C-alpha positions as CSV (number, residue, x, y, z in Angstrom):
1,M,-1.9,-8.8,-58.1
2,S,-2.0,-6.0,-60.5
3,E,0.9,-3.6,-60.1
4,R,-1.7,-1.3,-58.7
5,E,-2.7,-3.9,-56.1
6,V,1.2,-4.5,-55.4
7,R,2.0,-0.7,-54.8
8,K,-0.8,-0.5,-52.6
9,V,0.8,-3.2,-50.3
10,A,4.0,-1.7,-50.6
11,A,3.0,1.6,-49.5
12,E,1.2,0.1,-46.6
13,V,4.4,-1.9,-45.3
14,V,6.5,1.3,-45.6
15,R,4.2,3.5,-44.0
16,P,5.1,3.4,-40.6
17,I,8.6,3.8,-41.8
18,N,7.8,6.8,-43.5
19,Q,6.0,8.2,-40.6
20,G,8.7,7.6,-38.0
21,L,6.9,5.0,-36.4
22,E,8.9,2.0,-37.4
23,S,13.0,1.9,-38.2
24,I,14.3,-0.3,-40.9
25,G,16.2,-2.1,-38.6
26,S,13.1,-3.5,-36.6
27,A,13.1,-6.5,-39.4
28,T,16.5,-7.6,-37.4
29,N,15.4,-11.0,-35.6
30,L,15.3,-10.7,-32.2
31,G,17.2,-14.1,-31.2
32,E,20.1,-12.8,-33.5
33,Y,20.0,-9.4,-31.9
34,V,20.1,-10.9,-28.3
35,N,23.3,-13.1,-29.2
36,A,25.2,-11.1,-31.4
37,T,24.5,-7.7,-29.8
38,Y,22.9,-7.5,-26.2
39,I,24.7,-10.3,-24.7
40,P,28.3,-9.1,-25.8
41,V,27.7,-5.6,-25.8
42,S,25.0,-4.7,-22.9
43,L,25.3,-7.5,-20.4
44,P,28.9,-7.0,-19.7
45,V,28.1,-3.8,-17.9
46,M,25.9,-5.4,-15.4
47,A,26.8,-7.3,-12.2
48,K,28.0,-10.7,-12.6
49,S,24.9,-12.2,-10.8
50,T,22.7,-9.8,-12.8
51,Q,24.3,-11.5,-16.2
52,D,23.8,-14.9,-14.9
53,R,20.3,-14.4,-14.0
54,Y,19.5,-12.4,-17.3
55,R,21.1,-15.2,-19.3
56,G,18.8,-17.6,-17.6
57,V,15.5,-15.8,-18.2
58,I,16.5,-15.2,-21.7
59,R,17.6,-18.8,-22.6
60,N,14.7,-20.5,-20.7
61,Y,11.7,-17.9,-21.4
62,L,12.5,-15.2,-24.0
63,T,14.4,-17.1,-26.7
64,P,11.8,-19.8,-26.8
65,A,8.9,-17.5,-27.3
66,F,10.3,-14.8,-29.3
67,G,13.6,-16.2,-30.6
68,K,12.4,-16.3,-34.1
69,L,10.7,-13.2,-34.6
70,C,11.5,-9.9,-35.6
71,L,11.7,-6.7,-33.3
72,R,8.8,-5.1,-35.0
73,D,6.6,-8.3,-34.4
74,L,6.9,-7.5,-30.6
75,T,4.0,-5.3,-30.4
76,P,1.9,-4.8,-26.9
77,M,-0.8,-7.2,-28.2
78,T,2.1,-10.0,-28.9
79,I,3.6,-9.4,-25.6
80,D,0.5,-9.3,-23.5
81,R,-0.8,-12.6,-25.3
82,Y,2.4,-14.0,-24.1
83,F,1.8,-13.0,-20.4
84,A,-1.6,-13.9,-20.4
85,G,-0.4,-17.2,-21.5
86,L,1.6,-17.7,-18.2
87,A,-1.3,-17.0,-15.7
88,N,-1.7,-20.5,-15.4
89,S,1.9,-21.2,-15.0
90,A,3.8,-22.2,-11.7
91,L,6.0,-19.3,-11.9
92,A,5.9,-16.9,-8.9
93,Q,5.3,-13.3,-9.3
94,E,8.6,-12.6,-8.9
95,S,9.7,-14.6,-11.7
96,L,6.8,-12.5,-14.0
97,D,8.2,-9.7,-13.0
98,K,11.7,-10.7,-13.6
99,I,10.5,-11.9,-17.4
100,R,9.1,-8.7,-18.5
101,D,12.4,-6.7,-17.0
102,V,14.6,-8.6,-18.9
103,L,12.5,-8.2,-22.0
104,A,12.0,-4.6,-21.6
105,S,15.8,-4.2,-21.0
106,I,16.5,-6.0,-24.6
107,L,14.2,-3.8,-26.3
108,K,15.6,-0.5,-24.5
109,R,18.7,-1.5,-26.0
110,A,17.1,-2.0,-29.2
111,I,15.8,1.6,-29.2
112,R,19.1,2.8,-28.2
113,H,21.1,1.1,-31.2
114,G,18.2,2.8,-33.4
115,L,16.3,-0.5,-34.5
116,L,13.1,0.4,-32.9
117,V,11.5,3.8,-32.0
118,K,9.1,2.7,-28.9
119,N,9.3,-0.1,-26.4
120,P,6.4,-2.3,-26.7
121,T,6.8,-3.4,-22.7
122,E,5.5,-0.2,-21.7
123,G,2.4,-0.4,-19.9
124,V,2.3,-4.1,-20.2
125,E,0.4,-5.6,-17.1
126,L,1.2,-9.0,-15.7
127,P,-1.6,-11.8,-14.5
128,R,-2.9,-11.3,-11.4
129,A,-1.2,-13.2,-8.2
130,K,-2.8,-16.4,-7.5
131,H,-3.4,-15.6,-4.0
132,G,-3.3,-12.0,-2.1
133,R,-1.3,-12.7,0.8
134,V,1.5,-10.5,1.5
135,T,4.9,-12.1,1.5
136,Q,6.7,-11.1,4.3
137,K,10.6,-10.6,4.4
138,P,12.1,-12.9,6.6
139,V,13.8,-11.9,9.6
140,I,15.3,-12.4,13.1
141,S,15.4,-10.9,16.0
142,Y,18.2,-9.8,18.3
143,E,18.3,-12.6,20.5
144,Q,18.1,-15.1,17.5
145,C,21.1,-13.1,16.3
146,E,22.9,-13.5,19.3
147,Q,22.3,-17.6,19.5
148,L,23.7,-17.4,15.8
149,L,27.1,-15.7,16.2
150,M,27.5,-18.5,18.9
151,C,27.2,-21.0,16.7
152,I,29.5,-19.7,13.6
153,Q,33.5,-19.5,14.1
154,E,35.8,-16.7,13.2
155,P,35.7,-14.7,10.8
156,Y,32.2,-15.4,9.6
157,A,31.0,-14.5,13.1
158,T,32.2,-11.0,12.8
159,M,31.6,-10.8,9.2
160,I,27.4,-11.7,10.0
161,Y,27.8,-9.2,13.2
162,V,29.1,-6.5,10.8
163,A,26.4,-7.4,8.3
164,I,23.6,-7.2,10.5
165,W,24.9,-4.0,12.4
166,S,25.7,-2.1,9.7
167,G,23.0,-3.1,7.0
168,L,25.8,-3.6,4.3
169,R,25.2,-6.2,1.3
170,V,27.3,-9.2,1.5
171,S,29.2,-8.2,-2.2
172,E,30.1,-4.8,0.1
173,L,31.4,-6.7,3.0
174,I,33.6,-8.8,0.7
175,G,34.8,-5.9,-0.9
176,L,35.7,-4.0,2.4
177,R,39.1,-2.6,2.7
178,W,41.0,-1.6,5.9
179,E,41.0,2.2,4.4
180,D,37.3,1.9,4.3
181,V,37.4,1.3,8.2
182,H,36.7,4.5,10.3
183,A,36.8,5.5,14.0
184,D,32.6,5.5,13.8
185,S,32.0,4.9,10.3
186,L,32.4,2.7,7.5
187,T,32.8,3.9,3.6
188,I,31.2,1.9,1.0
189,D,32.8,2.4,-2.4
190,E,33.4,-0.9,-3.9
191,R,31.8,-4.4,-4.1
192,C,33.2,-7.9,-5.0
193,C,30.6,-10.6,-6.0
194,R,32.4,-14.0,-6.7
195,G,35.4,-12.4,-8.0
196,D,33.7,-9.5,-9.9
197,W,34.7,-6.6,-9.0
198,G,32.5,-2.9,-9.4
199,A,31.0,0.1,-8.0
200,P,28.0,-0.5,-5.5
201,K,24.4,-0.9,-6.7
202,S,23.5,2.6,-6.9
203,N,24.6,5.9,-6.4
204,A,22.6,6.0,-3.1
205,S,24.7,2.8,-2.1
206,N,28.3,4.4,-2.7
207,A,28.3,6.3,0.9
208,T,30.0,6.0,4.2
209,I,27.3,5.6,7.2
210,G,27.5,5.6,10.7
211,V,27.8,2.4,12.7
212,D,28.1,1.7,16.5
213,A,31.6,1.8,18.2
214,E,31.3,-2.2,18.9
215,V,31.0,-2.8,15.1
216,I,34.5,-1.2,14.6
217,D,36.2,-2.7,17.6
218,R,35.0,-6.2,16.7
219,I,36.7,-5.2,13.1
220,H,40.0,-4.5,14.3
221,R,39.8,-7.3,16.7
222,L,40.1,-9.7,13.7
223,K,43.7,-8.7,13.8
224,N,44.5,-10.8,16.8
225,I,42.6,-13.7,15.9
226,T,44.0,-17.2,15.0
227,V,41.8,-19.9,13.6
228,E,42.3,-24.0,13.4
229,V,41.4,-25.5,10.2
230,K,41.4,-29.6,9.6
231,A,43.3,-30.8,6.4
232,G,42.7,-34.4,6.5
233,R,44.3,-35.5,9.8
234,A,46.4,-32.6,10.9
235,T,44.9,-29.4,12.0
236,R,46.6,-25.8,10.7
237,K,46.4,-22.7,12.1
238,Y,45.6,-19.6,10.2
239,K,45.8,-15.8,10.9
240,V,42.4,-14.3,9.9
241,V,44.2,-11.3,9.3
242,K,47.3,-11.7,7.4
243,V,47.9,-8.1,6.3
244,D,46.3,-5.1,7.3
245,D,47.4,-2.2,4.9
246,P,45.0,-0.2,3.9
247,R,44.3,-1.3,0.4
248,D,44.1,-4.9,1.9
249,L,41.0,-6.6,2.5
250,V,39.0,-6.8,6.1
251,F,37.7,-10.5,5.5
252,Q,40.3,-12.5,3.7
253,S,40.2,-16.1,3.1
254,V,41.3,-18.2,5.6
255,R,43.7,-20.0,3.7
256,N,45.2,-18.0,1.1
257,G,44.0,-14.3,2.0
258,R,42.0,-13.6,-1.3
259,P,38.2,-12.3,-1.5
260,M,35.7,-14.8,0.2
261,R,32.8,-16.2,-1.7
262,D,29.3,-15.8,0.0
263,N,27.7,-18.7,-1.3
264,N,30.4,-20.9,0.4
265,I,29.9,-19.2,3.8
266,L,26.5,-19.3,3.4
267,T,26.3,-23.1,2.7
268,R,29.2,-24.1,5.1
269,H,28.5,-21.8,7.8
270,I,25.2,-20.0,8.2
271,K,22.7,-22.2,6.8
272,P,24.1,-25.0,9.3
273,A,24.0,-22.8,12.5
274,A,20.3,-21.6,11.4
275,R,19.1,-24.9,11.1
276,K,20.5,-26.3,14.4
277,L,18.8,-23.4,15.7
278,G,15.5,-24.3,14.1
279,L,15.4,-21.1,11.7
280,G,15.5,-22.4,8.4
281,Y,15.3,-19.2,6.2
282,V,18.7,-17.1,7.5
283,N,20.6,-16.1,4.3
284,W,22.5,-12.8,3.5
285,K,19.6,-10.8,2.4
286,C,17.6,-11.8,6.0
287,L,20.4,-9.8,7.8
288,R,20.1,-7.0,5.8
289,T,16.3,-7.0,6.3
290,S,16.7,-7.7,9.9
291,R,18.7,-4.6,10.2
292,A,16.4,-2.4,8.7
293,T,13.4,-4.0,10.9
294,W,15.3,-3.4,14.1
295,L,15.3,0.4,12.9
296,V,12.1,0.4,12.0
297,Q,10.8,-1.1,15.7
298,A,13.3,1.3,17.5
299,G,11.0,4.0,16.1
300,S,13.8,5.5,13.8
301,N,12.1,8.0,10.9
302,P,11.6,6.3,7.7
303,K,14.2,8.9,6.1
304,D,16.9,8.2,8.3
305,V,16.3,4.3,7.6
306,Q,16.5,4.9,4.3
307,G,19.7,6.9,4.5
308,L,21.3,3.8,6.7
309,M,20.0,1.2,4.3
310,R,21.3,3.3,1.1
311,H,17.9,2.8,-0.5
312,S,17.7,4.6,-3.7
313,R,13.8,5.2,-2.9
314,I,12.1,5.8,-0.2
315,S,9.3,3.4,-1.2
316,T,11.9,0.4,-0.7
317,T,12.4,1.4,2.9
318,M,8.6,1.5,3.1
319,D,8.4,-1.8,2.1
320,I,10.2,-2.6,5.4
321,Y,7.5,-0.3,7.4
322,A,4.7,-2.3,5.6
323,Q,6.0,-5.6,7.6
324,M,5.3,-3.8,10.7
325,V,1.4,-3.1,10.1
326,A,0.4,-6.2,11.4
327,D,2.2,-5.7,15.0
328,S,0.6,-2.1,14.9
329,Q,-2.4,-3.8,14.1
330,R,-1.8,-6.4,17.1
331,E,-1.2,-3.7,19.5
332,A,-4.4,-1.5,18.7
333,I,-6.6,-5.1,18.8
334,A,-4.9,-5.5,22.4
335,K,-5.9,-2.0,23.6
336,V,-9.6,-2.2,22.2
337,T,-9.7,-5.6,24.0
338,A,-8.3,-4.2,27.2
339,M,-10.9,-1.1,26.9
340,V,-13.5,-3.7,26.5
341,A,-12.3,-6.0,29.6
342,A,-12.2,-2.8,31.9
343,K,-15.7,-1.6,31.3
344,R,-16.8,-5.3,31.7
345,A,-15.5,-5.3,35.1
346,E,-17.0,-1.8,36.1
347,K,-20.5,-3.4,35.2
348,E,-20.0,-6.7,36.8
349,P,-20.6,-5.8,40.3
350,L,-23.6,-3.4,39.4
351,A,-24.9,-6.2,37.8
352,V,-24.5,-8.7,40.5
353,A,-26.7,-6.1,43.0
354,A,-29.2,-6.0,40.6
355,S,-29.5,-9.4,40.7
356,M,-29.7,-9.6,44.4
357,M,-32.3,-7.3,44.3
358,I,-34.9,-8.9,42.2
359,N,-34.0,-12.5,44.2
């Protein structure tokens, strides 16, 4: 190439940088940025469970697809082509959402660190769902809840009772302290997820909510309960509440008083009891959704439900209401059917009389 041609190529390469459309740091390798900066600097500010999910998405999807590219090579076209290629994969729509969210988070941090000017994931469209069915969030009825509680021993039965009657997330339940229990309310200002302590999920989650007096009574009843636990051939007795000072946990590990682990309670107590009752879908999320559903079925105002469930956005609350649409439609259909049946009943005597006159 002649010197003149080389200068033209060079000018075209640096043009986006000179115009402020691209930064010099955009030449950074995505895989190196993720491993050297995003994972050690950005992930630690997230909840432990979120960190684990993000690491899995980065390891299984993003690094194989984009790890060898420069940040500036991740254009809207590159990203659209990637997600279009996942259209025929076995991934659920929720998984595609998560992949997009993690990629957007990485590139958003790259902008913050001065390596990119614009996030290319903005406006990206995911492949259409393979079916149009609305996924219903699993819920249990009041009667099923009562049956479930009868199949589970303390203190886990009380944990489930408080979870479903207060709407607390399991991490908030595990982090609940005696100073947070009031005469007719609970204060949620801390969470604990498998040893990882932190603030609640959002500003809206950090709140004091009203609860029924029976919830408070059941919590205090834990102080008088002793349970038996098998240890080999022997059986040992443990106080459910070992200490109840203001800063002590309400729900303490039966053996040593430490914070409980949600997955252990789920697999050892909730799931077996649910299977015994023929309920294969019960988990901690189901309990919280059931609480919101009961509030809706009782005719509560959407804003009140939002406040009690501590949702940051009313759209999240309305998702629960969307589940109730089918029930309201069935009621409307039943009313029309009853009206038609009444009309037919009115006409039947007239039809019989007319037929007798003809005969």
